[in-house]
C-alpha positions in Angstrom: 10.3 -31.2 4.0 7.2 -30.5 5.6 9.0 -27.3 7.3 10.4 -26.1 4.1 6.8 -26.6 1.7 4.8 -24.7 4.3 7.5 -21.4 4.9 7.9 -21.2 1.5 4.0 -21.3 1.0 4.3 -18.3 3.6 6.1 -16.5 1.8 4.2 -16.8 -1.5 1.2 -15.6 -0.1 3.0 -12.5 1.4 4.5 -11.5 -1.4 0.9 -12.2 -3.5 -0.6 -9.7 -1.0 2.2 -7.1 -1.3 1.8 -7.7 -5.0 -2.4 -6.9 -5.1 -2.6 -4.3 -2.5 0.3 -2.1 -4.7 -1.6 -2.7 -7.9 -4.9 -1.7 -6.6 -2.8 2.1 -5.1 -1.8 2.5 -8.6 -4.9 1.7 -10.0 -6.9 3.8 -7.7 -4.4 6.8 -7.0 -5.7 10.0 -8.5 -8.6 11.7 -9.2 -12.6 10.5 -9.2 -15.7 12.6 -9.7 -18.9 11.2 -8.9 -21.2 10.8 -12.3 -24.6 11.0 -10.9 -26.0 12.9 -8.3 -25.8 11.3 -4.9 -28.6 10.2 -2.4 -28.3 12.4 0.8 -25.0 14.2 -0.3 -22.3 12.9 -1.0 -18.5 14.2 -1.9 -18.4 15.6 -5.4 -15.3 13.9 -5.8 -12.1 12.2 -4.7 -9.0 12.3 -4.5 -6.9 9.0 -3.5 -3.0 9.8 -3.3 -0.6 6.5 -3.2 0.6 7.6 0.2 -3.0 6.8 1.3 -4.3 9.8 1.7 -7.8 10.7 0.7 -9.2 13.6 0.6 -12.8 14.2 -0.2 -14.7 17.9 -1.4 -18.0 18.5 -1.7 -20.4 21.7 -1.8 -23.0 22.0 1.0 -25.9 24.9 0.7 -22.9 27.0 -1.8 -20.2 26.8 0.9 -17.5 24.7 0.2 -16.4 22.1 2.1 -13.5 19.3 2.6 -12.8 15.9 4.5 -9.0 14.1 4.7 -8.3 11.5 5.8 -6.8 7.6 5.1 -7.7 4.9 3.0 -7.0 1.0 3.1 -7.4 -2.2 1.2 -9.3 -4.3 4.0 -9.2 -6.9 1.6 -9.5 -8.1 -1.5 -13.1 -6.1 -2.7 -12.8 -3.3 0.5 -11.6 -0.6 0.8 -11.9 1.4 4.5 -11.9 5.5 4.5 -10.9 6.7 7.7 -11.9 10.4 7.9 -9.4 12.2 10.1 -10.0 16.1 9.3 -12.9 18.2 8.0 -16.3 17.7 7.8 -16.7 14.1 8.6 -14.0 14.0 10.9 -14.1 10.9 12.8 -16.1 9.1 10.4 -15.2 5.5 9.2 -16.7 4.4 5.6 -15.7 0.8 4.0 -16.8 0.2 0.3 -17.5 -2.7 -1.3 -15.1 -2.1 -4.4 -17.2 -3.2 -7.5 -15.2 -1.8 -10.5 -12.2 -0.6 -10.5 -10.9 -0.4 -14.3 -8.9 1.9 -16.3 -11.3 5.5 -15.8 -14.2 3.8 -13.7 -14.8 3.1 -10.1 -17.8 1.5 -9.0 -18.2 1.9 -4.7 -21.2 0.3 -2.9 -21.8 2.2 -0.1 -24.2 1.4 2.8 -26.6 3.5 1.4 -26.0 3.2 -2.4 -23.8 2.5 -5.2 -21.4 5.5 -6.3 -19.9 5.9 -9.9 -17.2 7.5 -10.3 -15.1 9.1 -13.5 -11.4 9.6 -13.1 -10.7 13.2 -13.6 -7.2 15.4 -15.2 -7.9 17.7 -12.9 
């Protein structure tokens, strides 16, 4: 009896985790523009694709640069960006997801909080 209950609980937890991660993927998918000047510079936007790819373009000294990588939800409140190509190649960043609702995304980084708004580009 205990074994049946334990396996059912495990299956429920697995399904709950899958449901939560797919909901976050659905909510974060799209293009997001930073709504304020970031300290020390940061991408002007983030484009989270549904397949786990993130693209981060920005301008530095009149040059258009771009990085591309992957994103993963590492727990219920954190997302990890691993940059594989471009300016920030080889870097990984973990952001706290402070808010992810509708057209508003707020990410807490190591040095500041990034406020983003969904764009229709």
